[in-house]
C-alpha positions in Angstrom: 91.6 83.5 82.3 89.2 80.6 81.8 86.6 80.2 84.6 87.6 76.5 84.8 91.1 77.4 85.7 90.1 79.3 88.9 89.7 76.3 91.2 93.0 74.8 89.9 94.9 78.0 90.6 93.4 78.2 94.0 94.4 74.6 94.7 98.0 75.4 93.5 98.1 78.5 95.8 96.9 76.5 98.8 99.5 73.8 98.1 102.6 75.9 97.2 102.3 79.2 99.1 102.3 77.9 102.7 105.5 75.8 102.1 107.3 78.6 100.2 106.2 81.0 102.9 107.9 78.8 105.5 111.1 78.7 103.4 111.2 82.4 103.1 110.6 83.0 106.8 113.7 80.9 107.5 115.7 82.6 104.8 114.8 86.1 105.9 115.4 85.3 109.6 118.9 83.9 108.8 119.6 87.1 106.8 118.6 89.6 109.5 119.2 87.8 112.8 122.6 89.6 112.9 120.6 92.7 114.0 119.7 90.9 117.2 123.1 89.3 117.6 124.6 92.7 117.4 123.0 93.6 120.8 125.7 91.4 122.4 128.2 90.6 119.6 129.2 94.2 118.9 130.3 94.8 122.5 131.8 91.3 122.9 133.9 91.7 119.8 134.5 95.5 120.0 132.7 96.3 116.7 132.0 99.9 115.9 128.7 100.9 114.2 130.6 101.2 110.9 132.2 97.7 111.3 128.9 96.1 112.1 127.0 97.9 109.3 129.7 97.0 106.7 129.6 93.3 107.8 125.8 93.2 107.8 125.6 94.8 104.4 128.5 92.9 102.6 126.0 90.0 102.4 124.3 91.9 99.6 127.4 92.4 97.5 128.1 88.7 97.1 124.4 88.1 96.9 124.2 90.5 93.9 127.3 89.1 92.3 125.9 85.5 92.0 122.2 86.4 91.6 121.9 86.2 87.8 124.0 83.1 87.2 122.2 81.3 90.1 118.8 82.1 88.7 119.8 81.0 85.2 121.1 77.7 86.6 117.8 77.3 88.4 115.8 77.8 85.2 117.9 75.1 83.5 118.1 72.5 86.3 114.8 73.1 88.0 113.7 74.8 91.1 113.5 71.7 93.3 117.2 70.8 93.1 118.6 74.3 93.1 116.5 75.7 95.9 117.4 72.7 98.0 121.1 73.4 97.3 120.7 77.0 98.3 118.9 76.3 101.5 121.4 73.6 102.7 124.4 75.7 102.0 123.1 78.9 103.5 122.0 77.0 106.7 125.5 75.7 107.1 127.1 79.1 106.7 124.5 80.8 108.9 125.2 78.4 111.7 129.0 78.9 111.2 128.4 82.6 112.1 128.8 81.4 115.7 132.6 81.2 115.0 133.0 84.9 114.3 136.0 86.2 116.3 136.7 89.5 114.7 136.0 91.9 111.8 137.7 89.7 109.2 135.8 86.5 110.1 132.6 88.5 110.3 133.0 90.0 106.9 134.1 86.7 105.4 131.1 84.7 106.7 128.6 87.4 105.8 130.0 87.4 102.3 129.8 83.6 102.1 126.2 83.8 103.3 125.3 86.1 100.4 126.9 83.7 98.0 125.1 80.7 99.5 121.7 82.4 99.4 122.0 84.1 96.0 119.1 83.2 93.7 116.7 82.1 96.4 114.2 84.9 96.3 114.3 85.6 92.5 114.2 81.8 92.0 111.0 81.6 93.9 109.5 84.6 92.0 110.5 82.9 88.7 109.1 79.6 90.0 105.7 81.4 90.8 105.6 82.7 87.1 105.7 79.0 86.1 102.5 78.3 88.1 100.4 81.5 88.2 99.2 83.7 85.3 100.0 87.5 85.4 96.6 88.6 86.7 97.0 86.4 89.8 100.5 87.4 90.5 100.5 90.4 92.8 98.5 88.8 95.6 100.3 85.5 95.1 103.7 87.1 95.4 102.4 89.3 98.3 101.2 86.2 100.1 104.6 84.6 99.7 106.5 87.8 100.6 104.4 88.3 103.8 106.9 85.8 105.2 109.4 88.7 105.3 107.3 90.5 107.8 106.1 87.3 109.6 109.8 86.4 110.1 110.1 89.7 112.0 106.9 89.1 114.0 107.9 85.5 115.0 111.6 85.8 114.8 112.1 89.0 116.8 110.9 87.6 120.1 112.7 84.3 119.5 115.9 86.0 118.7 115.6 88.2 121.7 115.0 85.2 123.9 117.9 83.2 122.4 120.3 85.9 123.5 119.7 84.8 127.1 120.8 81.2 126.3 124.2 80.3 127.6 126.1 77.1 128.0 128.9 74.9 126.6 131.1 77.9 126.4 128.9 79.7 124.0 127.4 83.2 124.4 123.7 84.0 123.6 124.6 85.5 120.2 126.4 82.3 119.2 123.5 80.1 120.2 121.3 82.4 118.1 123.3 81.8 115.0 123.7 78.1 115.6 120.0 77.3 116.3 118.5 79.6 113.7 120.7 78.1 110.9 119.6 74.5 111.4 116.0 74.8 110.1 117.3 75.8 106.6 119.3 72.6 106.4 116.4 70.4 107.3 114.0 72.2 105.0 116.4 72.0 102.1 116.2 68.2 102.3 112.4 68.5 102.5 112.3 70.6 99.3 113.9 67.6 97.4 110.9 65.5 98.3 107.9 67.8 98.1 108.5 70.5 95.4 107.4 70.0 91.8 109.2 72.1 89.2 106.1 72.8 87.1 102.4 71.8 86.9 103.1 68.9 84.6 105.3 67.3 87.4 102.8 67.8 90.2 101.5 64.4 91.5 99.0 66.3 93.7 97.2 67.5 90.5 95.2 65.1 88.4 95.7 65.0 84.6 92.8 67.4 83.9 94.1 69.9 86.4 97.6 69.7 85.1 96.4 70.3 81.5 94.1 73.1 82.5 96.8 75.0 84.4 99.4 74.6 81.7 96.9 75.7 79.1 96.1 78.8 81.1 99.8 79.7 81.4 100.3 79.1 77.7 97.3 81.3 76.9 98.8 84.0 79.2 102.1 83.8 77.2 100.4 83.9 73.8 98.4 87.0 74.8 101.7 88.9 74.6 102.0 89.6 78.3 105.6 88.3 78.3 108.1 89.4 75.7 111.7 88.6 76.7 113.0 85.2 75.8 116.8 85.2 76.3 119.3 86.4 78.9 120.5 89.1 76.4 117.0 90.4 75.8 116.5 90.7 79.6 119.8 92.5 80.2 119.5 94.8 77.2 115.9 96.0 78.0 115.9 99.5 79.5 112.7 98.6 81.4 114.6 96.0 83.4 117.2 98.6 84.5 114.5 101.2 85.4 112.8 98.5 87.5 116.1 97.7 89.2 116.6 101.3 90.1 113.1 101.5 91.6 113.7 98.3 93.5 117.0 99.5 94.9 115.1 101.9 97.2 113.0 99.1 98.8 115.9 97.0 100.2 117.7 100.3 101.0 114.8 101.1 103.3 113.8 97.6 104.5 117.3 96.5 105.4 118.5 99.9 106.5 115.8 99.8 109.1 115.8 96.0 109.6 119.5 95.7 110.6 119.2 98.6 113.0 115.7 98.3 114.2 116.5 96.3 117.4 119.2 98.9 118.3 116.9 101.8 117.5 114.2 100.4 119.7 116.7 99.5 122.4 117.9 103.1 122.4 114.4 104.5 122.5 113.1 102.2 125.3 116.1 101.0 127.3 114.3 97.7 127.6 115.8 94.2 128.0 116.5 92.1 124.9 113.4 90.0 125.1 111.2 93.1 125.4 113.0 94.7 122.5 112.2 91.5 120.5 108.5 91.9 121.3 108.5 95.6 120.4 110.4 95.0 117.2 107.6 92.6 116.1 105.1 95.5 116.0 106.3 97.2 112.8 106.6 93.8 111.0 103.0 92.8 112.0 101.7 96.1 110.6 103.6 95.6 107.4 102.4 92.1 107.0 98.8 93.2 107.0 99.4 96.0 104.6 101.3 93.8 102.2 98.4 91.4 101.8 95.8 94.2 101.5 97.9 96.1 98.9 98.5 93.0 96.8 94.9 92.1 96.7 93.8 95.6 95.8 96.4 95.8 93.0 95.2 92.5 91.5 91.5 93.6 91.8 92.1 96.9 90.0 94.9 95.6 87.7 97.0 98.7 88.5 100.6 98.4 89.6 102.6 101.7 89.2 100.5 104.0 91.5 100.3 101.2 94.1 104.1 101.3 94.2 104.5 105.1 94.1 101.9 105.9 96.8 103.4 103.2 99.1 106.8 104.6 98.6 105.6 108.1 99.7 104.0 106.5 102.8 107.2 104.7 103.7 109.4 107.8 103.1 107.1 109.8 105.4 107.4 107.2 108.2 111.2 107.0 107.8 111.6 110.8 107.9 109.2 111.3 110.9 111.0 108.5 112.9 114.0 110.7 113.0 112.2 113.2 115.2 112.7 112.6 118.9 109.3 111.7 120.4 109.9 108.8 122.7 109.4 105.1 122.3 105.7 105.2 121.2 106.4 107.8 118.5 109.5 105.8 117.3 107.6 102.5 117.0 104.5 104.2 115.4 106.6 105.9 112.7 108.8 102.9 112.1 105.5 100.9 111.7 104.3 103.5 109.1 107.6 103.1 107.2 107.3 99.4 107.2 103.6 99.5 106.1 104.8 101.6 103.1 107.7 99.5 101.8 105.8 96.3 102.5 102.9 97.4 100.4 105.3 97.9 97.4 106.4 94.3 97.1 103.4 92.6 95.6 102.5 95.3 93.0 106.2 95.8 92.2 106.9 92.2 91.4 103.7 91.8 89.4 104.9 94.7 87.3 108.4 93.4 87.0 107.3 89.9 85.8 104.6 91.1 83.4 106.9 91.2 80.4 109.2 88.2 80.8 109.2 84.5 79.8 111.5 81.5 80.1 115.2 81.9 80.8 114.9 85.6 80.0 112.4 85.9 82.8 114.8 84.2 85.2 117.6 86.6 84.2 115.4 89.7 84.3 114.1 88.9 87.7 117.5 88.1 89.0 119.1 91.2 87.5 116.4 93.5 89.1 116.8 91.7 92.4 120.6 91.7 92.4 121.0 95.4 91.5 118.1 96.3 93.8 119.6 94.4 96.7 122.8 96.4 96.7 120.5 98.8 98.5 120.7 96.3 101.3 124.4 97.1 101.6 124.0 100.9 101.2 121.1 101.4 103.7 122.7 99.7 106.7 126.2 101.1 106.0 124.7 104.6 105.5 123.0 104.5 108.9 126.0 103.0 110.6 128.7 105.3 109.3 126.5 108.4 109.9 125.8 107.2 113.4 129.5 106.8 114.1 130.1 110.3 112.8 127.2 112.1 114.4 126.0 109.8 117.2 122.5 110.0 115.7 120.6 108.1 113.0 118.6 111.2 112.0 120.7 112.3 109.0 120.8 108.8 107.6 117.1 108.4 107.9 116.5 111.6 106.0 118.6 110.4 103.1 116.8 107.1 103.0 113.4 108.8 103.0 114.5 111.0 100.1 115.7 108.1 98.0 112.5 106.1 98.7 110.4 109.0 97.5 112.5 109.3 94.3 112.1 105.6 93.7 108.3 105.9 94.0 108.3 108.7 91.4 110.4 106.6 89.0 107.9 103.7 89.3 105.4 105.9 87.4 107.7 105.9 84.4 107.8 102.1 84.1 105.8 100.8 81.1 103.0 98.4 82.3 
């Protein structure tokens, strides 16, 4: 990468990442706030653990269904318009979750939320490939994806506090859905004004900076770092499918824990909802730090596969050990270790996944990996919920998730860099 491009890339990172970071905080919070709503909603509506986990996870089935076409549309019409559409529609559906009255409406709205949000994350990852060369990508993606953990750090106490809001005939869990859905609608409108599709469209770059950054990206492409050019190329490539299998284990773990984390901590501590929110923030804070450190180290060394594999083993160890009864401190410590592990995988994984893709083929490849992988977001929560209903314990489900995470880490070593 030319030395002259370094300041321009740093400028682009400073301009884009904080805003995209904010968008992803809102997206992730709307996706997982059902975990806090469940502290009241499940009892109010008579939901069993299986009913709740199926509704929480069905989001990922519709999300996966529309992921590839959504990202292909984004690549053709531009990130600015399509991401704005995604945010406004998911904000409306997220707020509408306040109208859930039974299992059918719960399943329907969660399914619609997945359809509305499909394409957001892979769209952002594809968008970042249009701005940052491959060697800068792990820490850039990690910086963006830290929002997943920050959403837990910031959103957990807020969600816990919102459960105590009552008025106008609405319960706390209904206020939670209503108020946490509104920011997505507002930010969707902001996207239309501030996001530039590519360096050549960015008014905040001068002509020299635009040309320098685009030349750097073109040089990156000509160096042979990205090979796929069409949707068919992306779908037919065995590397794409191997990456999807590896990625499956990350949402399996992150959402398996994420949707049940408040209830696990509630069971371990018997604390009130606000305190549960504060304690739930601890694993997310630990994961956020680990994500940034791992992404920077992966970029500095240029190594991806072992970063993914070792982090997977760490996460699997934390998940397995969290199943042992040891009180609140033990549970939070082991859940933090599990979060540190899977969070450290994101930056190196997506740098690896985007190192051989270009153009519409890149959009399709990223979306396919993300859509197949995110079915783990259905399997993980449903696995824990159904096993909890059958055994009145999360232990067996946690052992299965730990085993699958370890397998995913080993498979990462087989991916061609």
